[in-house]
N, C-alpha and C positions, 0 to 999 in steps of 0.2 A: 453260317455267316451269309449275308445277302451278297448278290453280285456286286453291288456298289461298294460294300464294305471290303470285299476281296480286292476290288480294283484299288481302293484307297490303300490297303495293306501292301499291295504290289508296288504302288508308287512310292510309299514310304520306305519299303525294303530296298527298292532301287536307289533311293537317295542315301542309303547306308544305315537306316534305323535297324536296331536288333528286333528279333521276334518278341523279346520281352518288352521292349519299349512300345512296339505296336500293340501288343496285348494290353498293356496298361492304358494306352490311348483309347482302345476300343472296349475295354472292360471285359476282356476274355483271356483265357489261359493262352500262354505262348504256344503251347502244343496245338491248340485249335487254329491259331494263325498258321503255324507250320503245315499242318495237314491241309488246310484250305489252299495255301499257295502251291503245295505239291500237286494237289488235285487239278489246279489250273495250269500245271506244267512249268511253274517258275523254278529255275535252277537255284538252289540255295547255296549260300556261301559256307565254307568250312568255319567251324567255331574257332575263335582266337585260341592260339596255343595248341591246336590239334593239327597233326600232320598227315 
């Protein structure tokens, strides 16, 4: 993912979008979004229902 795409994903994630939603918007696998955000140092939320 490009730097601009990762910034977009970070913004959307910060607004509450899920990795799956962001992946659909960008046409990539949610795991790709997850790995890219982690690489940029973004702290990810826990999945719903997980403790």
